[in-house]
N, C-alpha and C positions, 0 to 999 in steps of 0.2 A: 752540656754540663748540667742541664735541668734535672736529670735523673740523680745527680749527686746531692741535690738539696732535699732535706727531710720533707716527706709528703705533707706533714702537718704544718709546715712553714711556707713552702714555696708559693702557693696561690695567695695566701693571706698577706705575706710580705709584699708580693707584687701589687696586690690591691691597695696596700697602704701608700704606694708611691705613684700609682696611676691616677690621672685626673678622671673625675666622673665622666663617663662617656668614652674614655680611652679604651683601646683594645690591647689585649695580650695575645700574641701568636707564639705557640710552642711547636717547633718543628723537630721531628724525630725520624731517623732513617735506620732501617735494619737491612742487613744482607738477607735475602730470601731465596728460596729455591722453588720457583713456579714449576708447574708440570713439565715445561720444556727447558729446564735449566741445562746448563752446559755439562755434557757428560765427562768433561775433564776433572770434575770435582771428585769423582770416585778414585781415579788413580792418584790424585793429589793426596787424598786421605790415606792411601796406602803408603805414600812417602812419609807422611806424618807418623804413621804407625811404625814403620821401619826405623825411622831416625829418632823419634821421641818416645815411642811407646804409647802415644795417645791416639785415639780413634774417635772420630765424630761421625755418626751416621748421617749420610746425606740422602735426603729423599724429597720428592716433590711435596710442596705444601699448598694448601688451599689459600688463595689470596682473598681477603674479605671483599665481598661485592659492594658496589656503591650503595650508600644508605644503610648498610648493616654495621652495627656497632660491635666491636669485639670486647674481650675482657679488659684490655688496657684502656680502651675508650671509656668504658663504664667506670673504671677506677678513677680516671681523671675527672670525669663529670661529677662523680661523688665528691671528690676533693674540692672542686669548684663550688658545688652547692653548699658544702659545709661552711664555707666562708660567708655565704650570704651576700657576697660583694659583686657577683657577676650575673649577667643575663646574656641572651643571644649567643649561646654556644653553637659553634658550627665546626665541621670537620671535612677535610678533603684528603684523599689518598692518591698518590701517583706511583705507579709501577714503572721503573725505568732501568736502563742498563747501560753499561759501557763495555767495550771490547778493549783488552789490553794485550800488548805483546808480552812475551816472557820477561823481557827487561822491565817493562812498565809494571807488570804484576809483582815482580820481586821488589821493585821500589815501594810499591804499596804495602806489601807484607812487612817491609822494614820499618813501617811506622806503627805497627801493632805491638803493644806492650808485652803480650805473652811471647812474642818472638824475641823481643829484646831481653827477656828474662832468661833465655837460653844461653848456655855457654857459647862463646863465639865460634868454636869449631863445630858445634852441633848446628848452630844457625847457618853456618856456611854450607854444611853438608845438606841440611834441609832445603835451603834455597836452591842449591845446585840441582837436587833431585826434582824439585817443582819446576825449575827453569827447563829442565830436559823434557818433562812431560808436556809442557806448553809448546816449546819450540819444535818438538817432534810431531805435534798434531797437524792435521791437514791444513788448517788455516794459520797456524803459528800464533794464534791468539786465544784468549779465554774471555768468556762473557760473564760478567758479574751483575746480578740483578739486585736492585734495592727497592724497598717499599718505603716511601716517605709519607708520613702522616703529618698533617698540619691541623692543629686544634686552635681555634680562635674563640675568645670570649670577650665580651664587652663589659667594662667596669660599669656597674649600675649607675645611671645618671643621678645627679642630686635631685631631690624633690624640692622644687622652689615654689 
């Protein structure tokens, strides 16, 4: 929910309630497609295109190396610095994955608001097509990768 808070407010408001020396940790996860992502995402996108008319290109993406800041990191650091209330900013990234059966993946898709916005018959048809792609694959599962970024900043201690 952090991304729903206005950037000019979120770090300043948090600083106003943190004790000096306290820490703020912001955790963010994105679905990513590392170079070795599951090839089932291509046929799944074809199902989306056939059923909903939408198509999202799926291609491998470079995952930031340890110690390398990306645009989002720099934006958050700028926001922190504008408040003048934080020091000791640190960052960690974790690339992780889980494998889901067709049923498990459909359960997950059922939690996404863009899927809930579909007409029930369209959603049923979409989920049926995706279920078939996964269940007919050699493993009967799909691997979903996430990149989790943890940004930690310390509230500047009081000067006593």
